[in-house]
C-alpha positions as CSV (number, residue, x, y, z in Angstrom):
1,M,103.9,102.6,97.0
2,L,104.7,105.3,94.5
3,L,102.0,106.5,92.1
4,P,103.7,108.8,89.6
5,G,101.3,111.3,88.2
6,A,98.5,110.5,90.7
7,D,96.5,113.2,92.3
8,V,94.7,112.9,95.6
9,V,91.6,111.4,94.1
10,A,93.5,108.8,92.1
11,A,95.6,107.8,95.1
12,R,92.5,107.4,97.3
13,T,90.9,105.3,94.6
14,V,93.9,103.0,94.5
15,A,94.2,102.8,98.3
16,A,90.4,102.0,98.6
17,R,90.7,99.2,96.0
18,M,93.8,97.7,97.7
19,S,92.0,97.8,101.1
20,K,88.9,96.1,99.6
21,A,91.0,93.5,97.9
22,V,92.7,92.6,101.2
23,A,89.4,92.6,103.1
24,D,87.7,90.4,100.5
25,A,90.7,87.9,100.2
26,P,89.9,84.4,101.4
27,F,92.3,84.3,104.3
28,D,91.5,81.3,106.5
29,L,93.5,82.0,109.7
30,D,91.2,80.6,112.3
31,G,87.8,81.3,110.9
32,E,87.4,84.5,112.9
33,T,90.4,86.7,112.2
34,R,89.9,89.2,109.4
35,V,92.9,90.9,107.7
36,R,92.6,94.6,107.1
37,V,95.0,97.3,106.2
38,S,95.6,100.8,107.2
39,M,97.3,103.2,104.8
40,G,98.7,106.7,105.0
41,G,99.5,108.8,102.0
42,A,101.0,112.0,100.9
43,V,100.9,113.7,97.5
44,W,103.9,115.5,96.2
45,V,103.4,117.9,93.2
46,P,106.6,119.4,91.7
47,P,107.9,121.9,91.9
48,S,107.8,121.9,95.6
49,A,110.1,123.0,98.4
50,E,109.4,119.7,100.1
51,G,112.0,117.0,99.7
52,P,111.5,113.2,99.7
53,D,112.2,112.9,103.4
54,E,109.4,115.4,104.2
55,V,106.9,113.6,101.9
56,I,107.7,110.2,103.4
57,F,107.4,111.7,106.9
58,R,103.9,113.1,106.1
59,A,102.8,109.7,104.7
60,G,104.1,108.0,107.9
61,E,102.2,110.5,110.1
62,H,99.0,109.8,108.1
63,L,99.6,106.0,108.5
64,R,100.0,106.4,112.3
65,M,96.7,108.4,112.3
66,A,95.0,105.6,110.3
67,Q,96.3,102.9,112.6
68,I,94.9,104.8,115.6
69,R,91.5,104.9,114.0
70,G,91.6,101.1,113.4
71,G,92.2,98.7,110.5
72,G,90.7,99.3,107.1
73,V,91.4,103.0,107.2
74,V,93.0,105.1,104.5
75,R,94.3,108.5,105.7
76,D,95.8,111.4,103.8
77,G,96.1,115.0,104.7
78,D,92.5,115.7,103.7
79,G,90.6,112.8,105.1
């Protein structure tokens, strides 16, 4: 997801709201399975020497760290 103009605080807020919305959704898979999300993010503030590939790579690395920690985790470079 792209959040033009968002800083770290705004991006974390959006990610937390999305995570809560998924966790609170009435998914009835088998009565026991809960659906949770893991997200990784990266903020890019122009001008920057970093290109799109590097930003996407950082976001992917943060996603992998969040997945290792378990579902329901939002991870960026600071948290």
